[in-house]
GULUM-231711 format. One line per 5 residues: number of its first residue (from 0); their letters; for each residue x, y, z of N, C-alpha, C. Coordinates in Angstrom, 2 decimals, always signed. Each point is the difference from the previous one (the first is absolute). Layout:
BEGIN
NUM	a	X,Y,Z,X,Y,Z,X,Y,Z ~ ... $
***
This chain:
BEGIN
0	xxxxx	+108.74,+83.19,+120.15,+0.46,+0.94,-1.01,+0.30,-0.70,-1.31 ~ +0.59,-1.21,+0.08,+0.33,-0.74,-1.22,-1.25,-0.31,-0.81 ~ -1.09,-0.40,+0.70,-1.25,-0.30,-0.71,-0.54,+1.24,-0.71 ~ +0.11,+1.15,+0.66,-0.46,+1.24,-0.61,+0.84,+0.34,-1.22 ~ +1.29,-0.17,+0.10,+0.88,+0.28,-1.14,-0.26,-0.98,-1.15 $
5	xxxxx	-0.27,-1.26,+0.34,-0.36,-0.98,-1.04,-1.30,+0.40,-0.69 ~ -0.97,+0.47,+0.78,-1.28,+0.44,-0.57,+0.21,+1.20,-0.91 ~ +0.85,+0.93,+0.41,+0.30,+1.16,-0.84,+0.67,-0.42,-1.30 ~ +0.96,-0.90,+0.10,+0.71,-0.45,-1.20,-0.97,-0.69,-0.96 ~ -0.88,-0.83,+0.54,-0.99,-0.66,-0.85,-0.94,+1.02,-0.63 $
10	xxxxx	-0.40,+1.01,+0.77,-0.89,+1.04,-0.53,+0.68,+0.79,-1.11 ~ +1.27,+0.30,+0.16,+0.75,+0.72,-1.04,-0.02,-0.81,-1.29 ~ +0.29,-1.29,+0.11,+0.03,-0.86,-1.18,-1.39,-0.12,-0.64 ~ -1.02,-0.13,+0.83,-1.36,-0.12,-0.53,-0.41,+1.26,-0.75 ~ +0.33,+1.15,+0.56,-0.35,+1.26,-0.68,+0.77,+0.14,-1.32 $
15	xxxxx	+1.24,-0.45,-0.02,+0.77,+0.02,-1.25,-0.64,-0.95,-1.02 ~ -0.42,-1.18,+0.46,-0.67,-0.96,-0.89,-1.28,+0.61,-0.57 ~ -0.74,+0.70,+0.85,-1.23,+0.66,-0.46,+0.34,+1.09,-1.02 ~ +1.04,+0.76,+0.26,+0.45,+1.02,-0.95,+0.33,-0.64,-1.34 ~ +0.75,-1.10,+0.04,+0.36,-0.70,-1.25,-1.24,-0.52,-0.71 $
20	xxxxx	-0.96,-0.52,+0.74,-1.27,-0.46,-0.57,-0.65,+1.11,-0.82 ~ -0.11,+1.18,+0.61,-0.66,+1.12,-0.68,+0.83,+0.53,-1.17 ~ +1.30,+0.01,+0.14,+0.85,+0.44,-1.11,-0.14,-0.94,-1.20 ~ +0.07,-1.30,+0.26,-0.12,-0.99,-1.08,-1.39,+0.07,-0.62 ~ -1.01,+0.09,+0.84,-1.37,+0.10,-0.51,-0.21,+1.23,-0.86 $
25	xxxxx	+0.53,+1.13,+0.43,-0.16,+1.25,-0.75,+0.61,-0.11,-1.39 ~ +1.10,-0.73,-0.12,+0.65,-0.16,-1.31,-0.88,-0.74,-1.00 ~ -0.97,-0.75,+0.48,-0.86,-0.79,-0.88,-1.40,+0.57,-0.17 ~ -0.28,+1.10,+0.66,-1.32,+0.61,-0.07,-0.18,+0.76,-1.30 ~ -1.15,-0.21,-0.62,-0.37,+0.78,-1.18,-0.93,+1.15,+0.38 $
30	xxxxx	-0.81,-0.21,+1.02,-0.92,+1.02,+0.47,+0.80,+1.08,+0.75 ~ -0.11,+1.23,-0.44,+0.80,+1.10,+0.55,-0.25,+0.21,+1.49 ~ -1.25,-0.02,+0.41,-0.31,+0.24,+1.41,+0.50,-1.15,+0.88 ~ -0.16,-1.23,-0.44,+0.49,-1.14,+0.78,+1.52,+0.05,+0.10 ~ +0.66,+0.35,-1.10,+1.46,+0.13,+0.00,+0.44,+1.08,+0.98 $
35	xxxxx	-0.67,+1.14,-0.05,+0.33,+1.10,+0.89,-0.19,-0.41,+1.47 ~ -1.06,-0.76,+0.27,-0.24,-0.47,+1.36,+1.13,-0.92,+0.47 ~ +0.40,-0.96,-0.83,+1.07,-0.91,+0.39,+1.33,+0.75,+0.20 ~ +0.26,+1.00,-0.81,+1.22,+0.80,+0.19,-0.05,+0.76,+1.32 ~ -1.17,+0.56,+0.32,-0.18,+0.71,+1.28,+0.18,-0.97,+1.17 $
40	xxxxx	-0.61,-1.18,-0.10,+0.11,-0.97,+1.09,+1.45,-0.46,+0.18 ~ +0.73,-0.14,-1.08,+1.42,-0.39,+0.10,+0.77,+1.06,+0.78 ~ -0.26,+1.28,-0.28,+0.68,+1.08,+0.73,-0.37,-0.03,+1.49 ~ -1.27,-0.26,+0.29,-0.44,-0.04,+1.39,+0.59,-1.20,+0.74 ~ +0.11,-1.14,-0.68,+0.62,-1.17,+0.64,+1.47,+0.28,+0.32 $
45	xxxxx	+0.66,+0.74,-0.86,+1.39,+0.40,+0.28,+0.05,+0.86,+1.26 ~ -0.95,+0.93,+0.14,-0.06,+0.84,+1.20,-0.25,-0.85,+1.24 ~ -0.85,-1.01,-0.12,-0.28,-0.89,+1.13,+1.27,-0.74,+0.40 ~ +0.72,-0.52,-0.99,+1.26,-0.70,+0.28,+0.96,+0.95,+0.72 ~ +0.03,+1.26,-0.42,+0.91,+0.97,+0.63,-0.36,+0.22,+1.47 $
50	xxxxx	-1.30,+0.02,+0.32,-0.42,+0.17,+1.39,+0.54,-1.14,+0.87 ~ -0.14,-1.22,-0.49,+0.51,-1.15,+0.74,+1.53,+0.02,+0.06 ~ +0.62,+0.38,-1.12,+1.46,+0.01,-0.09,+0.61,+0.95,+1.04 ~ -0.64,+1.15,+0.20,+0.50,+0.99,+0.97,+0.03,-0.57,+1.42 ~ -0.95,-0.89,+0.30,-0.08,-0.58,+1.35,+0.88,-1.24,+0.15 $
55	xxxxx	+0.45,-0.56,-1.11,+0.79,-1.22,+0.03,+1.44,+0.30,+0.45 ~ +0.51,-0.78,+0.94,+1.33,+0.25,+0.56,+1.07,-0.92,-0.59 ~ -0.39,-0.92,-0.85,+0.98,-0.90,-0.61,+0.82,+0.74,-1.06 ~ +1.13,-0.59,-0.37,+0.84,+0.61,-1.04,+0.23,-0.97,-1.16 ~ -0.85,-1.00,-0.09,+0.18,-1.05,-1.01,-0.71,+0.30,-1.32 $
60	xxxxx	-0.73,+1.10,-0.10,-0.74,+0.32,-1.22,+0.70,+1.02,-0.88 ~ +1.09,+0.56,+0.48,+0.66,+1.07,-0.74,-0.78,+1.29,+0.16 ~ +0.23,+0.93,-0.89,-0.75,+1.26,+0.05,-1.41,-0.25,-0.53 ~ -0.90,+0.91,+0.32,-1.37,-0.15,-0.47,-0.05,-0.03,-1.53 ~ +0.74,+0.89,-0.65,-0.01,+0.04,-1.47,+0.54,-1.29,-0.60 $
65	xxxxx	+1.06,-0.54,+0.59,+0.54,-1.28,-0.50,-1.05,-1.10,+0.14 ~ -0.65,-0.03,+1.14,-1.00,-1.04,+0.24,-1.19,+0.14,-0.93 ~ -0.53,+1.20,-0.10,-1.25,+0.21,-0.72,+0.18,-0.14,-1.52 ~ +1.21,+0.24,-0.49,+0.23,-0.11,-1.44,+0.54,-1.37,-0.41 ~ +0.21,-0.89,+0.97,+0.44,-1.37,-0.34,-1.09,-0.70,-0.81 $
70	xxxxx	+0.38,-0.95,-0.84,-1.01,-0.71,-0.80,-1.06,-0.66,+0.89 ~ -1.21,-0.17,-0.53,-1.07,-0.64,+0.77,+0.37,-1.43,+0.40 ~ -0.55,-0.42,+1.13,+0.13,-1.39,+0.42,-1.06,-0.79,-0.79 ~ +0.43,-0.72,-1.00,-0.95,-0.68,-0.88,-0.83,-1.06,+0.69 ~ +0.47,-0.51,+1.14,-0.77,-1.00,+0.72,-0.98,+0.61,+1.00 $
75	xxxxx	+0.04,+1.31,+0.18,-0.91,+0.67,+0.93,-1.44,-0.12,-0.51 ~ -0.93,-0.21,+0.93,-1.40,-0.20,-0.39,-0.58,+1.17,-0.77 ~ +0.37,+1.23,+0.38,-0.49,+1.16,-0.74,+0.46,-0.08,-1.46 ~ +1.25,-0.31,-0.19,+0.58,-0.02,-1.35,-0.53,-1.19,-0.79 ~ -0.11,-1.17,+0.63,-0.50,-1.17,-0.73,-1.45,+0.20,-0.43 $
80	xxxxx	-0.78,+0.71,+0.81,-1.40,+0.19,-0.38,-0.13,+0.90,-1.23 ~ +0.81,+1.05,-0.10,-0.10,+0.85,-1.19,+0.60,-0.71,-1.21 ~ +1.04,-0.80,+0.23,+0.57,-0.78,-1.11,-1.03,-1.01,-0.51 ~ -0.77,-0.58,+0.91,-1.05,-0.94,-0.38,-1.03,+0.69,-0.91 ~ -0.37,+1.20,+0.37,-0.96,+0.76,-0.81,+0.59,+0.33,-1.36 $
85	xxxxx	+1.28,+0.34,-0.04,+0.66,+0.35,-1.26,+0.15,-1.23,-0.89 ~ +0.37,-1.12,+0.60,+0.23,-1.22,-0.77,-1.29,-0.59,-0.58 ~ -1.13,+0.25,+0.67,-1.27,-0.42,-0.59,-0.51,+1.18,-0.82 ~ -1.24,+0.03,-0.32,-0.54,+1.12,-0.78,-0.14,+1.21,+0.92 ~ +1.00,+0.88,-0.02,+0.02,+1.15,+0.90,-1.14,+0.95,-0.30 $
90	xxxxx	-0.67,+0.40,+1.05,-0.98,+1.08,-0.10,+0.16,+0.88,+1.23 ~ -0.41,+1.23,-0.13,+0.02,+0.90,+1.14,-0.89,-0.56,+1.10 ~ -1.11,-0.63,-0.39,-0.91,-0.59,+0.97,+0.72,-1.02,+0.88 ~ +0.75,-0.91,-0.61,+0.74,-1.01,+0.78,+1.02,+0.66,+0.93 ~ +0.71,+0.98,-0.52,+1.01,+0.68,+0.81,-0.65,+0.69,+1.19 $
95	xxxxx	-1.12,+0.65,-0.22,-0.70,+0.68,+1.09,-0.55,-1.01,+1.01 ~ -0.48,-1.13,-0.47,-0.49,-1.03,+0.91,+1.13,-0.53,+0.88 ~ +1.15,-0.28,-0.62,+1.16,-0.44,+0.78,+0.40,+1.07,+1.00 ~ -0.02,+1.26,-0.42,+0.40,+1.10,+0.88,-0.94,+0.09,+1.21 ~ -1.31,-0.11,-0.23,-0.94,+0.06,+1.12,+0.24,-1.16,+0.97 $
100	xxxxx	+0.24,-1.18,-0.54,+0.28,-1.17,+0.84,+1.27,+0.22,+0.83 ~ +1.05,+0.47,-0.65,+1.28,+0.21,+0.69,-0.12,+1.09,+1.08 ~ -0.68,+1.09,-0.32,-0.15,+1.08,+0.97,-0.82,-0.46,+1.21 ~ -1.02,-0.81,-0.22,-0.81,-0.53,+1.10,+0.85,-0.84,+0.94 ~ +0.79,-0.91,-0.57,+0.87,-0.85,+0.82,+1.07,+0.81,+0.72 $
105	xxxxx	+0.55,+1.00,-0.68,+1.04,+0.82,+0.62,-0.55,+0.80,+1.16 ~ -1.17,+0.59,-0.16,-0.59,+0.77,+1.10,-0.17,-0.89,+1.23 ~ -0.52,-1.19,-0.21,-0.21,-0.93,+1.12,+1.34,-0.33,+0.68 ~ +1.02,-0.29,-0.80,+1.32,-0.34,+0.56,+0.59,+1.18,+0.77 ~ -0.14,+1.20,-0.53,+0.54,+1.18,+0.68,-0.70,+0.22,+1.34 $
110	xxxxx	-1.30,-0.17,+0.03,-0.75,+0.19,+1.25,+0.36,-1.08,+1.02 ~ +0.15,-1.24,-0.47,+0.41,-1.08,+0.91,+1.38,+0.26,+0.57 ~ +0.92,+0.43,-0.85,+1.36,+0.30,+0.47,-0.02,+1.16,+0.99 ~ -0.77,+1.02,-0.30,-0.11,+1.15,+0.91,-0.48,-0.45,+1.37 ~ -0.89,-0.98,+0.03,-0.51,-0.51,+1.26,+1.07,-0.68,+0.85 $
115	xxxxx	+1.06,-0.46,-0.63,+1.09,-0.67,+0.73,+1.15,+0.94,+0.36 ~ +0.02,+1.18,-0.55,+1.09,+0.96,+0.22,-0.26,+0.75,+1.31 ~ +1.03,+0.07,+0.84,-0.15,+0.72,+1.26,+0.51,+1.44,-0.08 ~ +0.93,+0.26,-0.90,+0.54,+1.36,-0.16,-1.08,+0.88,-0.63 ~ -0.46,+1.04,+0.72,-1.11,+0.82,-0.52,+0.31,+0.69,-1.33 $
120	xxxxx	+1.23,+0.45,-0.18,+0.36,+0.68,-1.25,-0.04,-0.94,-1.19 ~ +0.49,-1.20,+0.18,+0.01,-0.98,-1.10,-1.41,-0.53,-0.23 ~ -0.75,-0.20,+1.07,-1.40,-0.42,-0.14,-0.76,+1.01,-0.85 ~ +0.27,+1.29,+0.25,-0.67,+1.07,-0.75,+0.34,-0.08,-1.50 ~ +1.24,-0.33,-0.32,+0.40,-0.14,-1.41,-0.79,-1.13,-0.66 $
125	xxxxx	-0.13,-1.12,+0.69,-0.76,-1.12,-0.55,-1.47,+0.35,-0.18 ~ -0.59,+0.67,+0.99,-1.42,+0.37,-0.10,-0.22,+1.05,-1.09 ~ +0.91,+0.96,-0.12,-0.10,+1.00,-1.06,+0.03,-0.69,-1.37 ~ +0.93,-0.95,-0.15,+0.09,-0.72,-1.27,-1.22,-0.87,-0.25 ~ -0.57,-0.58,+1.05,-1.23,-0.79,-0.16,-1.13,+0.90,-0.51 $
130	xxxxx	-0.10,+1.20,+0.54,-1.03,+0.95,-0.46,+0.24,+0.42,-1.45 ~ +1.26,+0.25,-0.34,+0.34,+0.34,-1.38,-0.34,-1.16,-0.94 ~ +0.26,-1.20,+0.45,-0.29,-1.19,-0.80,-1.50,-0.13,-0.21 ~ -0.78,+0.27,+1.02,-1.46,-0.02,-0.14,-0.44,+1.04,-1.03 ~ +0.61,+1.17,+0.05,-0.32,+1.04,-0.99,+0.38,-0.45,-1.41 $
135	xxxxx	+1.10,-0.73,-0.13,+0.36,-0.55,-1.31,-1.10,-0.91,-0.50 ~ -0.48,-0.88,+0.87,-1.08,-0.91,-0.41,-1.20,+0.79,-0.52 ~ -0.42,+1.01,+0.75,-1.16,+0.79,-0.41,+0.23,+0.70,-1.34 ~ +1.20,+0.51,-0.21,+0.34,+0.67,-1.26,-0.01,-0.99,-1.16 ~ +0.56,-1.17,+0.23,+0.03,-1.03,-1.04,-1.42,-0.47,-0.30 $
140	xxxxx	-0.79,-0.16,+1.04,-1.39,-0.43,-0.17,-0.78,+1.00,-0.85 ~ +0.21,+1.29,+0.24,-0.67,+1.03,-0.79,+0.46,-0.04,-1.46 ~ +1.29,-0.23,-0.21,+0.52,-0.10,-1.37,-0.57,-1.23,-0.69 ~ -0.11,-1.08,+0.73,-0.59,-1.24,-0.54,-1.44,+0.26,-0.45 ~ -0.76,+0.69,+0.85,-1.38,+0.33,-0.35,-0.05,+0.87,-1.25 $
145	xxxxx	+0.89,+0.97,-0.11,+0.04,+0.85,-1.19,+0.32,-0.81,-1.24 ~ +1.03,-0.82,+0.12,+0.45,-0.80,-1.14,-1.07,-0.98,-0.47 ~ -0.72,-0.55,+0.95,-1.03,-0.98,-0.33,-1.35,+0.66,-0.31 ~ -0.01,+1.33,-0.03,-1.22,+0.77,-0.27,-1.10,-0.40,+0.96 ~ +0.39,-0.13,+1.26,-0.96,-0.36,+1.04,-0.75,+1.25,+0.44 $
150	xxxxx	-0.84,-0.18,+0.96,-0.80,+1.10,+0.54,+0.90,+1.08,+0.57 ~ -0.58,+1.16,+0.23,+0.72,+1.09,+0.61,+0.53,-0.41,+1.36 ~ +1.14,+0.54,+0.36,+0.63,-0.35,+1.28,-0.94,+0.22,+1.18 ~ -0.87,+1.00,-0.08,-0.93,+0.26,+1.11,-0.99,-1.14,+0.18 ~ -0.22,-0.81,-1.05,-0.90,-1.14,+0.09,+0.74,-1.31,+0.26 $
155	xxxxx	+1.31,+0.06,+0.17,+0.82,-1.20,+0.12,-0.45,-0.89,+1.15 ~ -0.34,+0.57,+1.15,-0.42,-0.82,+1.13,-1.24,-0.82,-0.34 ~ -0.90,+0.61,-0.71,-1.24,-0.69,-0.33,+0.19,-1.12,-1.00 ~ +0.81,+0.24,-1.04,+0.08,-0.94,-1.10,+1.20,-0.94,+0.02 ~ +1.11,+0.41,+0.58,+1.22,-0.77,-0.11,+0.36,-0.73,+1.28 $
160	xx	-0.13,+0.66,+1.12,+0.51,-0.55,+1.25,-0.98,-0.90,+0.71 ~ -1.24,-0.12,-0.48,-0.98,-0.84,+0.69,+0.27,-1.46,-0.25 $
***
C-alpha cells in the first residue's frame, strides 16, 4: 500500500508540474491557437492531478486547492524545460517540441507504474491518465504541424511519422 501511495503522490506532483509547464508556456505564446492549446492542457493536467489526489490517502499535501496553487517547483524537469525554452530564443515550435517530448515520457512512466499497481481502481486511474497523456501528445503534434505549415493531419503518417 505504501508503494501505491508513493506512486500516487509522485503522480500528483508530476501532473502539477505539467500544469505549471503549460501555464508558463501559455504566458509566452504569441500564436493565439498555440496559447489556447497550452491553456487547455494546463486545465486538463489539473484535472489529472485531481484524479490522483482523490485516491491519495496521505495528509501531507494539504487541500487540493492549496497544493495546486502553490508556486511551481523550479527544479522540476517539466518546469526547467519550459524555462530553458524561455531563456533561449523562445518560439512556439520549441515549446511544442518540449511538450511532445514530456508527454511521451509521461505516458511511458504512467503505463509502467500501472503495471506495478495491484489495486484495480488505482491501476485504472493510471491507465486512464496514460491514455489522456497520449491524446495530449496527438493534440500537440497536430498543433505543431499547423504551426509549422506542415501537411494536412490526414497525411501525417505518410510524411511525418515515417
